[in-house]
N, CA, C and O atoms as a printed pandas DataFrame, in Angstrom:
     atom_number atom_name residue_name chain_id  residue_number  x_coord  y_coord  z_coord
0              1         N          UNK        A               1   12.900  -15.719  -83.503
1              2        CA          UNK        A               1   12.394  -15.554  -82.162
2              3         C          UNK        A               1   13.340  -14.655  -81.359
3              4         O          UNK        A               1   13.132  -13.443  -81.318
4              5         N          UNK        A               2   14.351  -15.206  -80.732
5              6        CA          UNK        A               2   15.283  -14.406  -79.948
6              7         C          UNK        A               2   16.562  -14.146  -80.714
7              8         O          UNK        A               2   16.902  -14.864  -81.654
8              9         N          UNK        A               3   17.249  -13.127  -80.303
9             10        CA          UNK        A               3   18.538  -12.806  -80.908
10            11         C          UNK        A               3   19.658  -13.216  -79.961
11            12         O          UNK        A               3   19.515  -13.121  -78.742
12            13         N          UNK        A               4   20.750  -13.661  -80.513
13            14        CA          UNK        A               4   21.905  -14.058  -79.708
14            15         C          UNK        A               4   23.004  -13.017  -79.857
15            16         O          UNK        A               4   23.133  -12.376  -80.900
16            17         N          UNK        A               5   23.779  -12.861  -78.822
17            18        CA          UNK        A               5   24.936  -11.984  -78.883
18            19         C          UNK        A               5   26.000  -12.542  -77.955
19            20         O          UNK        A               5   25.718  -13.378  -77.097
20            21         N          UNK        A               6   27.210  -12.075  -78.132
21            22        CA          UNK        A               6   28.299  -12.549  -77.276
22            23         C          UNK        A               6   28.997  -11.353  -76.635
23            24         O          UNK        A               6   28.975  -10.242  -77.164
24            25         N          UNK        A               7   29.606  -11.605  -75.500
25            26        CA          UNK        A               7   30.365  -10.590  -74.781
26            27         C          UNK        A               7   31.818  -11.016  -74.708
27            28         O          UNK        A               7   32.120  -12.201  -74.564
28            29         N          UNK        A               8   32.702  -10.065  -74.806
29            30        CA          UNK        A               8   34.128  -10.326  -74.653
30            31         C          UNK        A               8   34.615   -9.574  -73.425
31            32         O          UNK        A               8   34.413   -8.365  -73.310
32            33         N          UNK        A               9   35.250  -10.280  -72.517
33            34        CA          UNK        A               9   35.787   -9.631  -71.321
34            35         C          UNK        A               9   36.934   -8.708  -71.716
35            36         O          UNK        A               9   37.814   -9.092  -72.487
36            37         N          UNK        A              10   36.917   -7.491  -71.183
37            38        CA          UNK        A              10   38.004   -6.542  -71.441
38            39         C          UNK        A              10   38.757   -6.207  -70.158
39            40         O          UNK        A              10   39.750   -5.480  -70.184
40            41         N          UNK        A              11   38.278   -6.738  -69.041
41            42        CA          UNK        A              11   38.930   -6.471  -67.767
42            43         C          UNK        A              11   38.348   -7.323  -66.663
43            44         O          UNK        A              11   37.455   -8.141  -66.886
44            45         N          UNK        A              12   38.866   -7.118  -65.475
45            46        CA          UNK        A              12   38.431   -7.853  -64.291
46            47         C          UNK        A              12   38.261   -6.865  -63.140
47            48         O          UNK        A              12   38.985   -5.875  -63.040
48            49         N          UNK        A              13   37.299   -7.150  -62.283
49            50        CA          UNK        A              13   37.081   -6.352  -61.085
50            51         C          UNK        A              13   37.638   -7.134  -59.910
51            52         O          UNK        A              13   37.235   -8.271  -59.667
52            53         N          UNK        A              14   38.561   -6.529  -59.184
53            54        CA          UNK        A              14   39.190   -7.179  -58.026
54            55         C          UNK        A              14   38.670   -6.534  -56.742
55            56         O          UNK        A              14   38.771   -5.319  -56.566
56            57         N          UNK        A              15   38.114   -7.352  -55.848
57            58        CA          UNK        A              15   37.655   -6.904  -54.533
58            59         C          UNK        A              15   38.052   -7.958  -53.508
59            60         O          UNK        A              15   38.452   -9.060  -53.882
60            61         N          UNK        A              16   37.947   -7.640  -52.229
61            62        CA          UNK        A              16   38.272   -8.633  -51.211
62            63         C          UNK        A              16   37.169   -9.672  -50.994
63            64         O          UNK        A              16   37.353  -10.601  -50.208
64            65         N          UNK        A              17   36.035   -9.533  -51.672
65            66        CA          UNK        A              17   34.935  -10.475  -51.489
66            67         C          UNK        A              17   35.241  -11.792  -52.193
67            68         O          UNK        A              17   35.630  -11.804  -53.361
68            69         N          UNK        A              18   35.064  -12.892  -51.484
69            70        CA          UNK        A              18   35.373  -14.219  -52.017
70            71         C          UNK        A              18   34.248  -14.779  -52.882
71            72         O          UNK        A              18   34.508  -15.537  -53.816
72            73         N          UNK        A              19   32.995  -14.412  -52.583
73            74        CA          UNK        A              19   31.835  -14.913  -53.326
74            75         C          UNK        A              19   30.933  -13.748  -53.701
75            76         O          UNK        A              19   30.911  -12.725  -53.017
76            77         N          UNK        A              20   30.199  -13.907  -54.778
77            78        CA          UNK        A              20   29.320  -12.824  -55.208
78            79         C          UNK        A              20   28.206  -12.561  -54.201
79            80         O          UNK        A              20   27.667  -11.455  -54.149
80            81         N          UNK        A              21   27.858  -13.562  -53.404
81            82        CA          UNK        A              21   26.789  -13.388  -52.427
82            83         C          UNK        A              21   27.226  -12.508  -51.259
83            84         O          UNK        A              21   26.377  -12.028  -50.507
84            85         N          UNK        A              22   28.519  -12.286  -51.091
85            86        CA          UNK        A              22   29.030  -11.433  -50.027
86            87         C          UNK        A              22   29.108   -9.968  -50.406
87            88         O          UNK        A              22   29.355   -9.117  -49.552
88            89         N          UNK        A              23   28.901   -9.666  -51.672
89            90        CA          UNK        A              23   28.997   -8.283  -52.144
90            91         C          UNK        A              23   27.710   -7.545  -51.780
91            92         O          UNK        A              23   26.627   -7.987  -52.164
92            93         N          UNK        A              24   27.802   -6.431  -51.049
93            94        CA          UNK        A              24   26.594   -5.685  -50.686
94            95         C          UNK        A              24   25.927   -5.077  -51.916
95            96         O          UNK        A              24   26.603   -4.629  -52.842
96            97         N          UNK        A              25   24.604   -5.067  -51.916
97            98        CA          UNK        A              25   23.864   -4.472  -53.039
98            99         C          UNK        A              25   23.977   -2.947  -53.025
99           100         O          UNK        A              25   23.956   -2.303  -54.074
100          101         N          UNK        A              26   24.096   -2.391  -51.844
101          102        CA          UNK        A              26   24.267   -0.944  -51.718
102          103         C          UNK        A              26   25.714   -0.678  -51.328
103          104         O          UNK        A              26   26.110   -0.876  -50.180
104          105         N          UNK        A              27   26.479   -0.236  -52.285
105          106        CA          UNK        A              27   27.919   -0.085  -52.069
106          107         C          UNK        A              27   28.266    0.930  -50.992
107          108         O          UNK        A              27   29.350    0.857  -50.412
108          109         N          UNK        A              28   27.389    1.861  -50.713
109          110        CA          UNK        A              28   27.664    2.867  -49.703
110          111         C          UNK        A              28   27.627    2.341  -48.280
111          112         O          UNK        A              28   28.003    3.054  -47.350
112          113         N          UNK        A              29   27.179    1.099  -48.093
113          114        CA          UNK        A              29   27.075    0.538  -46.744
114          115         C          UNK        A              29   28.412    0.073  -46.187
115          116         O          UNK        A              29   28.562   -0.038  -44.970
116          117         N          UNK        A              30   29.372   -0.198  -47.037
117          118        CA          UNK        A              30   30.685   -0.666  -46.588
118          119         C          UNK        A              30   31.777    0.161  -47.262
119          120         O          UNK        A              30   31.611    0.627  -48.389
120          121         N          UNK        A              31   32.881    0.336  -46.565
121          122        CA          UNK        A              31   34.008    1.093  -47.108
122          123         C          UNK        A              31   35.097    0.106  -47.522
123          124         O          UNK        A              31   36.084   -0.086  -46.811
124          125         N          UNK        A              32   34.897   -0.516  -48.684
125          126        CA          UNK        A              32   35.824   -1.534  -49.183
126          127         C          UNK        A              32   36.292   -1.120  -50.575
127          128         O          UNK        A              32   35.468   -0.897  -51.461
128          129         N          UNK        A              33   37.603   -1.013  -50.777
129          130        CA          UNK        A              33   38.100   -0.607  -52.098
130          131         C          UNK        A              33   38.011   -1.736  -53.125
131          132         O          UNK        A              33   38.069   -2.917  -52.783
132          133         N          UNK        A              34   37.872   -1.352  -54.355
133          134        CA          UNK        A              34   37.908   -2.296  -55.466
134          135         C          UNK        A              34   38.790   -1.731  -56.562
135          136         O          UNK        A              34   39.034   -0.526  -56.611
136          137         N          UNK        A              35   39.265   -2.596  -57.438
137          138        CA          UNK        A              35   40.156   -2.185  -58.523
138          139         C          UNK        A              35   39.663   -2.812  -59.822
139          140         O          UNK        A              35   39.303   -3.988  -59.856
140          141         N          UNK        A              36   39.651   -2.026  -60.878
141          142        CA          UNK        A              36   39.340   -2.543  -62.211
142          143         C          UNK        A              36   40.663   -2.735  -62.936
143          144         O          UNK        A              36   41.408   -1.777  -63.141
144          145         N          UNK        A              37   40.953   -3.963  -63.321
145          146        CA          UNK        A              37   42.181   -4.279  -64.060
146          147         C          UNK        A              37   41.805   -4.591  -65.504
147          148         O          UNK        A              37   41.033   -5.512  -65.774
148          149         N          UNK        A              38   42.353   -3.819  -66.415
149          150        CA          UNK        A              38   42.069   -4.023  -67.831
150          151         C          UNK        A              38   43.001   -5.094  -68.393
151          152         O          UNK        A              38   44.175   -5.166  -68.030
152          153         N          UNK        A              39   42.463   -5.918  -69.278
153          154        CA          UNK        A              39   43.254   -6.971  -69.909
154          155         C          UNK        A              39   44.140   -6.377  -71.006
155          156         O          UNK        A              39   43.832   -5.310  -71.538
156          157         N          UNK        A              40   45.234   -7.058  -71.346
157          158        CA          UNK        A              40   46.118   -6.568  -72.414
158          159         C          UNK        A              40   45.329   -6.272  -73.698
159          160         O          UNK        A              40   44.452   -7.037  -74.098
160          161         N          UNK        A              41   45.657   -5.177  -74.308
161          162        CA          UNK        A              41   44.949   -4.734  -75.501
162          163         C          UNK        A              41   43.884   -3.699  -75.180
163          164         O          UNK        A              41   43.507   -2.900  -76.037
164          165         N          UNK        A              42   43.399   -3.715  -73.937
165          166        CA          UNK        A              42   42.396   -2.752  -73.481
166          167         C          UNK        A              42   42.954   -1.871  -72.369
167          168         O          UNK        A              42   42.211   -1.114  -71.745
168          169         N          UNK        A              43   44.245   -1.964  -72.118
169          170        CA          UNK        A              43   44.866   -1.242  -71.009
170          171         C          UNK        A              43   45.650   -0.007  -71.449
171          172         O          UNK        A              43   46.505    0.485  -70.713
172          173         N          UNK        A              44   45.360    0.482  -72.629
173          174        CA          UNK        A              44   46.061    1.662  -73.143
174          175         C          UNK        A              44   45.421    2.938  -72.579
175          176         O          UNK        A              44   44.204    3.104  -72.671
176          177         N          UNK        A              45   46.216    3.835  -72.000
177          178        CA          UNK        A              45   45.670    5.063  -71.407
178          179         C          UNK        A              45   44.805    5.882  -72.365
179          180         O          UNK        A              45   43.842    6.514  -71.928
180          181         N          UNK        A              46   45.122    5.885  -73.646
181          182        CA          UNK        A              46   44.352    6.679  -74.610
182          183         C          UNK        A              46   42.882    6.228  -74.664
183          184         O          UNK        A              46   42.010    7.024  -75.012
184          185         N          UNK        A              47   42.606    4.987  -74.329
185          186        CA          UNK        A              47   41.232    4.483  -74.342
186          187         C          UNK        A              47   40.377    5.114  -73.253
187          188         O          UNK        A              47   39.149    5.041  -73.305
188          189         N          UNK        A              48   41.019    5.732  -72.268
189          190        CA          UNK        A              48   40.294    6.316  -71.144
190          191         C          UNK        A              48   40.305    7.838  -71.169
191          192         O          UNK        A              48   39.875    8.477  -70.209
192          193         N          UNK        A              49   40.793    8.421  -72.255
193          194        CA          UNK        A              49   40.802    9.875  -72.397
194          195         C          UNK        A              49   39.383   10.417  -72.265
195          196         O          UNK        A              49   38.469    9.953  -72.948
196          197         N          UNK        A              50   39.204   11.387  -71.398
197          198        CA          UNK        A              50   37.898   12.010  -71.212
198          199         C          UNK        A              50   37.047   11.366  -70.136
199          200         O          UNK        A              50   36.013   11.922  -69.765
200          201         N          UNK        A              51   37.444   10.219  -69.627
201          202        CA          UNK        A              51   36.649    9.520  -68.615
202          203         C          UNK        A              51   36.501   10.351  -67.339
203          204         O          UNK        A              51   35.492   10.249  -66.641
204          205         N          UNK        A              52   37.498   11.165  -67.043
205          206        CA          UNK        A              52   37.459   11.969  -65.820
206          207         C          UNK        A              52   36.342   13.013  -65.846
207          208         O          UNK        A              52   36.025   13.595  -64.808
208          209         N          UNK        A              53   35.745   13.261  -67.002
209          210        CA          UNK        A              53   34.657   14.225  -67.112
210          211         C          UNK        A              53   33.336   13.676  -66.569
211          212         O          UNK        A              53   32.372   14.426  -66.415
212          213         N          UNK        A              54   33.286   12.394  -66.284
213          214        CA          UNK        A              54   32.058   11.759  -65.809
214          215         C          UNK        A              54   32.149   11.465  -64.312
215          216         O          UNK        A              54   33.229   11.213  -63.780
216          217         N          UNK        A              55   31.001   11.502  -63.649
217          218        CA          UNK        A              55   30.973   11.207  -62.216
218          219         C          UNK        A              55   30.814    9.711  -61.952
219          220         O          UNK        A              55   31.202    9.232  -60.887
220          221         N          UNK        A              56   30.247    8.966  -62.905
221          222        CA          UNK        A              56   29.994    7.536  -62.728
222          223         C          UNK        A              56   30.270    6.797  -64.039
223          224         O          UNK        A              56   30.211    7.379  -65.122
224          225         N          UNK        A              57   30.569    5.509  -63.918
225          226        CA          UNK        A              57   30.637    4.627  -65.088
226          227         C          UNK        A              57   29.879    3.348  -64.745
227          228         O          UNK        A              57   29.758    2.994  -63.573
228          229         N          UNK        A              58   29.380    2.669  -65.739
229          230        CA          UNK        A              58   28.683    1.395  -65.551
230          231         C          UNK        A              58   29.635    0.263  -65.889
231          232         O          UNK        A              58   30.287    0.275  -66.933
232          233         N          UNK        A              59   29.710   -0.713  -65.001
233          234        CA          UNK        A              59   30.493   -1.921  -65.234
234          235         C          UNK        A              59   29.531   -3.097  -65.223
235          236         O          UNK        A              59   28.757   -3.253  -64.278
236          237         N          UNK        A              60   29.567   -3.919  -66.246
237          238        CA          UNK        A              60   28.687   -5.092  -66.310
238          239         C          UNK        A              60   29.380   -6.279  -65.677
239          240         O          UNK        A              60   30.449   -6.694  -66.123
240          241         N          UNK        A              61   28.775   -6.821  -64.645
241          242        CA          UNK        A              61   29.301   -7.990  -63.944
242          243         C          UNK        A              61   28.549   -9.207  -64.460
243          244         O          UNK        A              61   27.352   -9.354  -64.213
244          245         N          UNK        A              62   29.248  -10.074  -65.172
245          246        CA          UNK        A              62   28.600  -11.251  -65.761
246          247         C          UNK        A              62   29.200  -12.498  -65.156
247          248         O          UNK        A              62   28.801  -13.608  -65.508
């Protein structure tokens, strides 16, 4: 019937929002900085080589 899969966290997104319900759906409405912190093992600069060639990246918030 259905297929199962698992996800492994490779980083964390840090923002000043305390709850997910406070995060605006349209990010352009507020000027609030956020930071992506990679977990050990995924924080090597070589893993991000070429990323600057893109204008956007997708981050999955689970």
